[in-house]
C-alpha positions as CSV (number, residue, x, y, z in Angstrom):
1,M,13.6,-0.2,70.0
2,G,13.9,1.8,66.7
3,L,12.4,4.5,65.2
4,R,8.7,5.3,65.3
5,P,6.8,7.3,63.0
6,Q,5.3,9.6,65.8
7,D,8.7,9.5,66.8
8,V,9.2,11.9,63.9
9,I,6.4,13.4,64.1
10,R,6.5,14.8,66.5
11,R,10.2,16.4,66.7
12,K,8.7,18.5,63.5
13,R,5.9,19.7,65.1
14,D,8.3,20.5,67.9
15,G,10.5,22.5,66.1
16,G,12.9,20.6,65.5
17,S,15.7,19.2,62.6
18,L,15.4,15.9,61.2
19,S,18.8,13.5,61.6
20,R,19.5,11.6,57.8
21,E,18.4,8.8,60.1
22,E,14.8,10.1,60.9
23,I,14.0,11.2,56.9
24,A,15.6,8.1,55.5
25,F,13.0,6.1,57.7
26,F,10.1,8.7,56.2
27,V,11.2,8.2,53.0
28,D,11.1,4.0,52.9
29,G,8.3,4.0,55.0
30,V,6.3,6.6,52.6
31,T,7.7,4.3,49.3
32,R,7.1,0.7,51.1
33,G,4.2,1.4,52.5
34,S,4.9,0.7,56.2
35,M,3.6,4.7,56.9
36,A,0.7,5.3,57.4
37,D,-1.0,8.4,55.0
38,Y,-2.4,10.0,58.3
39,Q,1.4,9.7,59.7
40,S,2.8,11.0,56.7
41,S,0.4,13.7,56.5
42,A,1.0,14.6,59.9
43,L,4.5,15.1,59.2
44,L,4.0,17.0,55.7
45,M,2.2,19.2,57.6
46,A,4.6,19.7,60.2
47,I,7.0,20.4,58.0
48,Y,4.8,22.7,56.1
49,L,4.9,25.1,59.5
50,N,8.2,24.4,60.6
51,G,10.2,24.8,57.5
52,M,13.5,22.5,57.1
53,S,17.4,23.7,57.6
54,A,19.1,23.6,54.2
55,S,21.0,20.4,55.2
56,E,17.2,18.8,56.2
57,M,15.8,19.9,52.4
58,A,19.4,17.9,51.1
59,M,18.8,15.5,52.8
60,L,15.1,15.3,51.9
61,T,15.9,15.1,48.8
62,D,19.1,12.0,48.3
63,A,16.8,10.3,50.7
64,M,14.1,10.2,47.6
65,L,16.0,10.7,44.8
66,H,17.1,7.1,46.7
67,S,13.8,5.3,46.5
68,G,14.2,4.5,43.3
69,E,16.9,3.5,40.9
70,V,19.8,6.8,40.2
71,L,20.2,6.7,35.8
72,N,23.6,5.8,34.5
73,F,25.2,7.5,31.8
74,S,28.6,7.6,32.9
75,D,29.4,5.9,29.8
76,I,28.2,8.5,27.8
77,S,31.6,10.9,28.1
78,K,29.6,14.5,27.3
79,P,28.3,16.5,30.7
80,K,24.5,15.6,31.6
81,V,22.9,19.1,32.2
82,D,19.5,20.0,32.1
83,K,16.8,22.6,33.0
84,H,13.9,22.9,35.0
85,S,10.9,25.4,34.8
86,T,8.7,25.9,36.9
87,G,5.7,26.6,34.9
88,G,4.5,28.8,33.5
89,V,1.9,30.0,30.6
90,G,3.6,29.7,26.9
91,D,7.1,28.2,28.8
92,K,8.0,26.5,25.6
93,T,11.9,27.0,26.4
94,S,12.8,22.8,26.5
95,L,11.5,22.1,22.5
96,I,14.3,24.5,21.6
97,L,17.2,24.9,23.9
98,A,17.7,20.9,24.3
99,P,18.9,20.3,20.7
100,L,20.9,24.6,20.8
101,V,23.1,22.6,23.7
102,A,23.1,18.5,22.0
103,A,24.1,20.9,18.8
104,C,26.9,21.9,21.4
105,G,28.6,18.8,22.6
106,A,26.5,18.6,25.5
107,S,24.1,15.7,26.4
108,V,20.4,16.3,27.8
109,P,18.4,13.4,29.2
110,M,15.0,15.4,29.9
111,I,12.6,14.1,31.5
112,S,9.3,15.9,31.7
113,G,6.1,16.2,32.7
114,R,2.4,16.8,31.9
115,G,0.4,20.2,31.9
116,L,-2.7,20.8,34.9
117,G,-3.9,23.0,35.9
118,H,-3.2,26.9,33.8
119,T,0.1,25.2,32.9
120,G,1.3,23.4,30.2
121,G,3.2,20.7,30.0
122,T,6.8,19.6,27.4
123,L,5.2,16.4,26.8
124,D,1.9,17.3,25.4
125,K,3.4,19.4,23.5
126,L,5.5,17.0,21.9
127,E,2.5,14.6,21.0
128,S,1.2,17.8,18.8
129,I,4.2,15.9,16.7
130,P,2.1,13.8,14.4
131,G,4.1,9.8,15.6
132,Y,6.3,11.8,18.8
133,R,6.9,9.0,21.4
134,V,7.1,10.5,24.8
135,H,6.8,6.6,25.9
136,L,10.2,5.1,25.9
137,S,12.2,2.5,28.1
138,L,15.6,3.8,29.6
139,A,17.4,1.5,27.4
140,E,15.2,3.7,24.1
141,F,16.2,6.8,26.4
142,R,19.8,5.7,26.8
143,V,20.1,5.2,22.9
144,I,18.9,8.1,21.3
145,L,20.2,10.6,24.2
146,D,23.9,8.9,23.3
147,R,22.8,9.4,19.6
148,I,20.8,12.7,19.1
149,G,22.8,14.5,22.1
150,F,19.3,14.6,24.2
151,A,15.8,12.5,24.6
152,M,12.5,13.9,26.2
153,M,10.2,11.3,27.8
154,G,7.8,10.9,31.0
155,Q,8.8,10.3,34.8
156,T,8.9,5.9,35.2
157,A,7.6,4.0,38.1
158,E,11.0,3.3,38.8
159,I,12.1,7.4,39.0
160,A,11.4,8.5,42.7
161,P,8.4,7.0,43.6
162,A,8.1,8.0,47.2
163,D,7.6,12.1,45.3
164,K,4.5,10.2,43.3
165,K,3.4,9.3,46.4
166,L,4.2,12.1,48.5
167,Y,3.1,14.8,45.9
168,A,-0.3,12.9,46.5
169,L,-0.6,13.4,50.1
170,R,0.4,17.4,49.3
171,D,-2.4,18.0,47.0
172,A,-5.1,16.2,49.2
173,T,-3.9,17.9,52.8
174,A,-2.5,21.3,51.5
175,T,0.8,21.3,51.8
176,V,1.2,21.8,48.1
177,E,4.0,25.2,48.9
178,A,5.7,24.2,51.8
179,I,9.4,25.6,49.5
180,P,11.4,22.0,51.5
181,L,8.4,19.6,50.0
182,I,8.6,21.9,46.8
183,V,12.3,21.6,46.4
184,A,12.7,17.6,46.9
185,S,10.7,17.0,44.7
186,I,11.9,18.6,41.9
187,M,15.5,18.4,42.7
188,S,15.1,14.0,43.3
189,K,13.4,13.9,40.2
190,K,15.8,15.9,38.1
191,L,18.5,14.5,39.5
192,A,17.3,10.6,39.4
193,A,18.6,11.3,35.6
194,G,22.5,11.8,36.3
195,L,23.0,15.1,36.1
196,D,26.2,16.7,36.4
197,A,24.9,20.1,36.1
198,L,21.7,21.7,36.0
199,V,20.0,25.3,35.6
200,L,16.3,26.1,36.8
201,D,14.1,28.6,35.6
202,V,12.4,30.3,38.6
203,K,9.6,32.0,37.7
204,T,7.0,35.1,39.3
205,G,4.3,36.7,38.2
206,S,0.4,35.8,37.6
207,G,1.1,33.4,35.6
208,A,3.3,31.6,37.9
209,F,3.2,29.0,40.3
210,M,5.0,31.5,42.6
211,S,4.0,34.8,41.6
212,N,5.3,36.7,44.5
213,E,9.2,37.8,44.1
214,D,9.9,37.1,47.3
215,D,9.0,33.4,47.9
216,A,10.0,33.1,44.1
217,R,13.4,33.8,44.8
218,N,13.0,32.4,48.0
219,L,12.7,29.2,46.5
220,A,15.8,29.3,43.7
221,Q,18.0,30.0,46.5
222,A,16.7,26.6,48.0
223,L,16.9,24.9,44.9
224,V,20.3,26.2,44.3
225,S,21.7,24.9,47.2
226,T,19.7,21.9,47.5
227,G,22.1,21.0,44.3
228,N,24.9,21.8,44.5
229,S,25.2,20.0,48.6
230,C,23.7,16.8,45.8
231,G,27.2,17.3,44.4
232,V,25.3,18.4,41.0
233,R,26.8,22.2,40.1
234,T,23.3,24.4,39.7
235,E,22.6,27.5,39.4
236,A,18.4,29.8,38.5
237,L,17.6,32.4,37.0
238,L,14.2,34.0,38.1
239,T,12.1,35.4,35.6
240,D,9.3,37.3,34.6
241,M,5.7,35.6,34.2
242,S,3.5,37.9,34.7
243,Q,2.4,37.4,31.0
244,P,2.4,34.3,28.6
245,L,6.0,33.7,27.7
246,G,5.9,34.6,23.9
247,R,2.3,34.2,21.6
248,G,1.4,31.1,21.8
249,V,-1.1,30.0,24.9
250,G,-1.7,25.7,23.9
251,H,0.3,22.3,22.2
252,A,-0.2,22.6,18.4
253,I,0.5,26.4,18.1
254,E,3.5,26.8,21.1
255,V,5.7,23.3,19.2
256,R,4.7,25.8,15.7
257,E,6.8,29.0,17.4
258,C,9.5,26.9,18.4
259,I,9.9,25.1,14.7
260,E,9.8,28.9,14.0
261,I,12.7,30.0,16.3
262,L,14.7,27.3,15.6
263,R,14.2,27.3,12.1
264,N,15.5,31.5,12.7
265,E,11.8,32.9,11.4
266,V,11.7,35.3,14.1
267,N,9.0,37.8,14.3
268,Q,8.8,40.5,17.5
269,G,6.5,38.4,19.5
270,V,7.7,35.8,20.0
271,R,10.9,36.7,20.7
272,P,11.1,36.7,24.6
273,V,10.9,32.7,24.0
274,M,14.0,32.7,21.7
275,E,15.9,35.1,24.6
276,L,15.2,33.1,27.4
277,S,16.0,30.3,25.7
278,L,19.8,31.3,24.2
279,E,20.0,32.6,27.8
280,L,19.3,29.3,29.5
281,A,21.1,27.2,27.2
282,A,24.2,29.8,26.8
283,R,24.0,29.2,31.0
284,M,23.7,25.6,30.4
285,I,27.2,25.1,28.4
286,A,28.6,27.3,30.8
287,I,28.1,25.0,33.6
288,S,28.6,22.2,31.6
289,C,32.1,23.5,31.3
290,I,32.3,22.8,27.4
291,E,33.2,27.0,27.6
292,S,34.8,28.7,30.1
293,S,33.7,31.6,30.0
294,L,29.3,32.6,29.4
295,E,30.3,35.0,27.2
296,A,32.3,31.8,24.4
297,A,28.6,30.2,25.7
298,R,26.4,32.4,23.6
299,E,28.7,32.6,21.0
300,K,28.4,29.2,20.7
301,I,24.9,29.0,21.6
302,Q,24.3,31.4,18.7
303,L,26.0,29.9,16.0
304,A,24.7,27.1,16.8
305,L,21.2,28.8,15.9
306,T,21.9,30.7,12.9
307,S,23.8,28.1,11.6
308,G,20.8,25.6,11.4
309,A,22.6,23.1,13.6
310,A,19.9,23.0,16.4
311,L,17.1,22.7,14.1
312,E,18.6,19.7,12.0
313,C,19.9,18.0,16.1
314,F,15.5,18.2,17.1
315,R,15.4,17.4,13.6
316,R,16.7,13.8,14.1
317,N,15.4,13.3,17.8
318,V,12.1,13.8,16.3
319,E,12.7,10.9,13.8
320,A,14.3,9.1,16.5
321,Q,10.9,9.3,18.5
322,G,9.0,7.7,15.7
323,G,7.1,12.1,14.6
324,D,7.5,13.0,11.7
325,P,10.5,14.7,10.8
326,A,8.9,16.9,7.8
327,V,7.7,19.1,10.7
328,C,11.1,20.8,10.7
329,D,10.6,21.4,7.3
330,E,6.8,22.9,6.9
331,P,5.6,23.4,10.8
332,A,2.3,23.1,9.0
333,R,2.2,19.1,9.2
334,L,2.3,19.7,13.2
335,L,-1.4,18.5,14.1
336,P,-3.2,21.0,12.5
337,L,-4.8,24.3,14.6
338,T,-9.0,24.7,15.7
339,P,-11.2,25.7,12.6
340,H,-12.8,28.8,14.7
341,E,-10.2,31.5,14.5
342,V,-11.8,34.2,17.1
343,K,-10.1,37.9,17.5
344,V,-10.1,38.3,21.1
345,E,-10.8,43.0,21.2
346,S,-10.1,45.3,23.3
347,T,-13.5,47.1,25.0
348,R,-10.8,50.3,25.0
349,T,-8.1,52.7,24.0
350,G,-5.2,52.7,26.4
351,F,-1.3,51.2,27.8
352,I,-1.8,47.4,28.5
353,T,-0.5,47.8,32.4
354,G,-0.9,44.5,33.6
355,I,-1.8,41.1,32.4
356,N,-3.3,37.7,34.7
357,A,-1.5,34.8,32.6
358,A,-3.1,32.6,34.5
359,E,-6.5,33.3,33.8
360,I,-5.3,32.6,30.2
361,G,-3.6,29.7,30.6
362,R,-7.2,28.5,32.6
363,A,-9.3,29.7,29.4
364,I,-7.3,27.9,27.3
365,A,-7.4,24.7,29.9
366,S,-11.6,25.1,29.5
367,I,-11.4,24.6,26.8
368,G,-9.8,21.6,25.8
369,G,-6.0,23.1,25.9
370,G,-5.4,21.6,29.9
371,R,-6.4,19.1,32.7
372,T,-7.8,19.5,36.3
373,R,-7.1,16.1,36.1
374,I,-3.7,14.2,35.3
375,E,-5.8,11.3,33.2
376,D,-7.5,14.8,31.2
377,A,-7.6,14.7,27.7
378,I,-5.8,17.2,25.8
379,D,-7.0,18.7,22.3
380,P,-3.8,19.8,21.4
381,G,-5.6,22.6,18.6
382,V,-7.0,25.0,20.0
383,G,-4.7,27.6,21.6
384,Y,-4.5,31.9,22.0
385,A,-2.0,33.8,19.9
386,A,-0.6,37.3,21.9
387,E,-0.9,39.9,19.8
388,S,-0.4,42.1,22.7
389,R,2.2,43.0,25.5
390,I,2.9,44.1,29.0
391,G,3.4,48.1,27.8
392,G,2.1,48.6,24.6
393,E,-0.8,50.6,23.4
394,V,-4.1,49.4,22.3
395,K,-7.5,51.2,20.9
396,A,-10.4,49.9,21.1
397,G,-11.6,46.5,18.7
398,E,-8.5,45.9,18.2
399,A,-7.6,42.5,18.4
400,L,-5.5,41.0,22.1
401,G,-5.1,37.9,20.1
402,L,-7.0,35.8,18.2
403,L,-8.8,32.5,19.5
404,Y,-8.3,29.3,18.5
405,C,-11.1,26.6,19.7
406,R,-13.4,23.7,18.3
407,E,-17.5,25.0,18.8
408,L,-17.5,28.6,18.3
409,G,-19.9,28.3,21.5
410,Q,-16.6,28.0,23.2
411,A,-15.7,31.3,22.2
412,Q,-17.4,33.5,23.7
413,T,-17.0,32.7,27.5
414,A,-13.1,31.9,26.5
415,S,-12.6,34.9,25.1
416,E,-14.5,37.2,27.7
417,R,-12.2,35.8,30.1
418,I,-9.1,36.0,28.3
419,R,-10.4,40.1,27.3
420,A,-10.6,40.6,31.3
421,A,-7.3,39.2,32.0
422,Y,-6.1,42.3,30.0
423,I,-5.4,45.5,32.2
424,I,-5.7,48.8,29.7
425,G,-4.5,52.1,32.1
426,D,-4.6,55.5,30.9
427,E,-1.2,55.8,31.9
428,P,2.1,53.9,29.4
429,T,4.2,51.5,31.9
430,S,7.0,50.0,31.6
431,A,7.8,46.1,29.8
432,P,8.8,44.3,32.5
433,R,11.8,43.1,32.1
434,L,12.2,39.1,30.9
435,I,15.2,37.8,33.9
436,K,15.6,39.8,37.1
437,E,18.0,38.4,38.7
438,V,20.3,35.3,38.4
439,I,21.1,33.3,41.8
440,T,24.3,30.9,42.2
441,A,26.3,28.9,45.0
């Protein structure tokens, strides 16, 4: 007698470990639709409650990875490497590090997602460049990747189809937070891009998916362990998301910030974005074995930025994907920001001791800069430019930041939400460390 769904559910319900055969049976049943949603949901809840071992996570990832097409770029001689971030507010590093890494001799097949809730999506940001196409066929993606060194597109129906079905069930059954399910979801999609190496940026803080640092560390360790178990060199950075990363929160405003960094036009407010992008890019170069040491990789990446090589690589990608390459010379050519600029003022004098970054993200989403459902439309022109950061001093009436919105009627509610997100105290506090920890195999 063959396997039955209830046998697999019972084993995990009772705290047992699932075999490779049982996990493959589950994933195949989800993909083909032969396992009922109520049975899949029961197993998801059992996993949520009882967890999975490292070997189970690797087997689940492998089964989900092979539920669809695994891309093969073996004909491209360069090492294939990517970065994945668990997301946050103002998290825009992909747009900087992809051309940096490509300019240094690696190939970056970046399959990215849309924003949902308070977090922004790379695809949404790219679409604020007039004409830029993120809907590419796999053949187009391959050609651009080979010719330019990096290409960006959304997940296709052929890549990890089990993940799409399971994510909808996880959302409906309140099992999204289960680390084994997060790991398998992230890694099955990333590894389907045929990678040799992967660097993960796992966020922690008020704007992160996992705000608790211990939870974020456990996730990072599980991701690194699973990636290496699946034969892909993997490491992670645990990074701060207790405030927006850099200055811009939105879409056009974030892309403008990225282009200005690639143009070496850097002010103090955007330094965290540049510093994190450079470090992630250097680690991508080092883990790809393009350079023999991390220090040599850092020097190579820095040269790609200061020489303009990364900007030129970005320009070529924009043109190849149908966008207007003139944005690289005139970032103002991006879809324009909204006509109304509203100063969000501090109500008191003191020191910024904390920021609810997620609430800033939600405030921008509420005026069109985000979505609550994946089919919602995005307004790339709305956004927020943060002027003050944790550890800084502010006086009553000074700008915490500038809000860009379509209608002045929206401004009052959104600016009040943003203002309330800042905690201002009487005593100074130190700024949080941007990179908290490095997690390797």
